[in-house]
C-alpha positions as CSV (number, residue, x, y, z in Angstrom):
1,M,-17.2,20.6,-60.5
2,K,-15.7,17.3,-59.9
3,K,-12.4,16.3,-57.6
4,L,-9.7,13.8,-58.1
5,I,-8.5,11.6,-55.1
6,E,-5.9,9.0,-54.7
7,I,-7.2,5.9,-52.8
8,K,-5.2,3.6,-50.4
9,K,-4.4,1.4,-53.6
10,G,-2.7,4.1,-54.9
11,E,-5.5,4.2,-57.8
12,Q,-7.0,7.8,-59.0
13,I,-10.6,8.2,-58.5
14,I,-12.9,10.9,-59.7
15,I,-15.8,12.6,-57.7
16,R,-18.4,14.3,-59.5
17,H,-22.2,14.9,-60.0
18,I,-23.9,12.1,-61.4
19,E,-24.6,12.1,-65.0
20,E,-27.4,10.0,-66.9
21,S,-24.6,7.0,-68.2
22,D,-24.0,6.3,-64.5
23,I,-27.7,5.1,-63.8
24,D,-26.9,1.2,-64.1
25,G,-23.6,1.5,-61.9
26,V,-25.7,3.6,-59.1
27,W,-28.2,0.6,-59.1
28,N,-25.7,-2.3,-59.3
29,N,-24.1,-0.8,-56.1
30,F,-27.5,-0.4,-54.5
31,N,-28.7,-3.8,-55.3
32,E,-25.5,-5.1,-53.9
33,V,-26.2,-3.5,-50.5
34,I,-29.6,-4.9,-50.8
35,E,-28.2,-8.7,-51.3
36,E,-26.0,-8.3,-48.0
37,A,-29.3,-7.3,-46.0
38,I,-27.8,-5.7,-43.4
39,Y,-27.3,-1.8,-44.4
40,L,-30.5,-1.1,-46.0
41,P,-34.2,-1.5,-45.0
42,V,-35.1,-2.5,-48.7
43,L,-36.1,-6.0,-49.4
44,F,-36.2,-6.1,-53.4
45,P,-33.9,-4.8,-56.0
46,V,-34.2,-2.3,-58.6
47,R,-33.8,-4.0,-62.0
48,S,-36.1,-2.2,-64.4
49,Q,-35.1,0.5,-66.6
50,F,-37.8,2.3,-66.1
51,E,-37.6,2.6,-62.3
52,K,-33.8,3.5,-62.7
53,H,-34.6,6.5,-65.4
54,T,-37.8,7.4,-63.1
55,W,-35.4,8.0,-60.2
56,F,-32.8,9.7,-62.3
57,N,-35.3,12.1,-63.8
58,S,-36.7,13.0,-60.6
59,L,-33.3,13.7,-59.2
60,Q,-33.0,16.0,-61.8
61,R,-36.4,17.6,-61.8
62,E,-36.1,18.3,-57.9
63,N,-32.4,19.5,-58.1
64,E,-31.2,16.9,-55.8
65,I,-27.6,16.1,-55.0
66,C,-26.2,12.9,-56.0
67,I,-22.4,12.3,-56.2
68,V,-20.6,9.6,-57.6
69,A,-17.3,7.9,-57.4
70,V,-15.8,7.0,-60.8
71,H,-12.8,4.8,-61.4
72,P,-11.7,6.1,-65.0
73,E,-10.0,2.7,-66.0
74,L,-13.1,0.5,-65.3
75,K,-15.6,-0.2,-68.1
76,V,-19.4,1.2,-67.5
77,P,-21.1,0.2,-65.4
78,L,-18.5,-1.3,-63.0
79,N,-16.7,2.2,-63.0
80,I,-19.1,3.5,-60.6
81,L,-17.6,2.6,-57.0
82,G,-20.1,4.3,-54.9
83,Q,-22.6,7.4,-54.4
84,C,-24.1,9.8,-52.0
85,E,-27.5,11.2,-52.4
86,V,-28.7,14.4,-50.4
87,S,-32.3,14.4,-50.8
88,N,-34.9,17.2,-50.4
89,S,-37.2,17.1,-47.3
90,E,-40.9,16.5,-48.1
91,W,-41.9,19.2,-45.7
92,D,-42.5,23.2,-47.0
93,A,-40.9,24.5,-43.4
94,A,-37.9,22.0,-43.9
95,T,-36.1,23.1,-47.2
96,H,-33.1,23.8,-45.5
97,I,-32.7,20.1,-44.5
98,G,-30.9,17.5,-46.7
99,K,-31.6,13.7,-46.1
100,L,-28.1,11.9,-46.7
101,G,-27.5,8.0,-48.1
102,V,-24.2,6.7,-48.9
103,I,-23.2,3.5,-50.8
104,V,-19.7,2.1,-51.4
105,N,-19.1,-0.8,-53.5
106,S,-18.0,-3.7,-51.1
107,D,-14.7,-4.3,-53.3
108,F,-13.9,-0.3,-52.4
109,R,-14.8,0.2,-48.7
110,N,-12.6,1.4,-46.1
111,M,-10.3,3.4,-48.7
112,G,-11.6,6.7,-47.9
113,I,-14.2,6.9,-50.7
114,G,-17.3,7.2,-48.3
115,Y,-15.8,10.1,-46.8
116,H,-15.2,11.8,-49.7
117,L,-18.4,11.3,-51.2
118,I,-20.1,12.5,-48.2
119,D,-17.9,15.5,-47.5
120,F,-18.5,16.5,-51.6
121,A,-22.2,16.0,-51.2
122,I,-22.2,18.0,-48.2
123,R,-20.4,21.1,-49.6
124,E,-22.5,20.8,-53.1
125,S,-25.8,20.3,-50.7
126,K,-24.8,24.0,-49.3
127,R,-23.7,25.6,-52.7
128,I,-26.2,24.3,-54.9
129,N,-29.5,24.2,-52.6
130,K,-28.6,26.3,-49.6
131,K,-28.7,23.1,-47.2
132,K,-28.1,24.1,-43.5
133,K,-28.5,21.0,-42.0
134,I,-28.0,17.1,-43.0
135,T,-29.8,14.1,-41.7
136,L,-29.2,10.5,-42.0
137,S,-29.9,7.4,-40.5
138,T,-28.5,3.9,-40.3
139,F,-28.9,0.4,-38.3
140,T,-26.9,0.1,-35.1
141,E,-25.4,-2.8,-36.1
142,N,-23.5,-0.9,-39.0
143,K,-20.4,0.1,-36.9
144,R,-18.1,1.2,-39.9
145,A,-20.8,3.6,-41.1
146,L,-21.3,5.2,-37.3
147,H,-17.4,5.5,-36.9
148,L,-17.1,7.3,-40.2
149,Y,-20.4,9.5,-39.6
150,K,-19.2,10.6,-35.8
151,K,-15.7,11.2,-37.2
152,M,-17.2,13.7,-39.8
153,G,-19.1,15.3,-37.0
154,F,-22.5,13.6,-37.4
155,R,-24.1,13.3,-33.8
156,T,-26.6,11.1,-32.8
157,V,-30.0,12.5,-32.0
158,G,-32.3,9.6,-31.4
159,I,-32.8,5.8,-32.0
160,R,-35.8,4.0,-33.1
161,R,-36.1,0.6,-31.5
162,K,-37.0,-2.2,-33.9
163,Q,-37.8,0.1,-36.2
164,F,-37.1,-2.6,-39.0
165,Y,-38.0,-6.4,-39.4
166,M,-35.9,-8.3,-42.0
167,N,-34.5,-11.9,-42.1
168,S,-36.6,-12.7,-39.0
169,K,-35.0,-10.0,-36.9
170,Y,-35.6,-6.6,-35.5
171,Y,-33.1,-3.9,-36.5
172,D,-32.9,-0.4,-34.5
173,E,-32.3,2.7,-36.4
174,V,-29.8,5.3,-35.4
175,L,-30.7,9.1,-36.5
176,M,-27.9,11.5,-36.9
177,E,-27.6,15.0,-38.1
178,L,-24.8,17.7,-38.8
179,W,-24.9,21.1,-39.2
180,I,-23.0,22.2,-42.2
181,E,-21.6,25.6,-41.1
182,D,-20.1,23.8,-38.3
183,Y,-18.3,21.0,-40.3
184,L,-17.2,23.6,-42.9
185,K,-15.6,25.5,-39.7
186,K,-14.0,22.4,-38.6
187,N,-13.0,20.8,-42.3
188,D,-11.7,24.3,-43.9
189,N,-9.0,22.5,-45.9
190,P,-9.5,18.7,-45.4
191,Y,-8.0,17.5,-48.3
192,G,-4.4,18.8,-48.2
193,N,-2.3,17.9,-51.1
194,R,-4.0,14.4,-52.1
195,V,-6.9,16.0,-53.8
196,R,-7.3,18.2,-56.9
197,F,-10.5,20.3,-57.9
198,S,-11.4,21.1,-61.5
């Protein structure tokens, strides 16, 4: 399943499940965010093809969700504008919970791509993996992400003070959650005419 959206620039973008040919594009976005050094508590980029393919194989084996935003007019790997992953909990008694992480390429932020990635990932997590709740975390400084998460219905359930230490500075981590049924009730038909499913 995939959907076609129109972003603010008037360009049409495909939102769909990851394919193996998307791996380099996904990791390019991830490494770009690491280099920004303000959004992820990761210090070193992933360059090894072995590491990238190990991640992809694990994703497939664990039946985890990874949704990508694809620009059909750009060449691989620049065609991957962003991604949203919902990973499984490591606890046996928490298989109903998915942990969400989202990244959007810096050239395509503030265009609605993050919203569509998250929305699709939430819906697919329920449909495919029977998830009931989605959790996530972000830095308190990441105001743009916090605004989007709150707008989508995520609520803050806690803050871990001085959770990460990067670039000679401590960062607080905001913990958020969303019950999928509540989200779906409020967003029964969120797309209007600007989105097509296929």
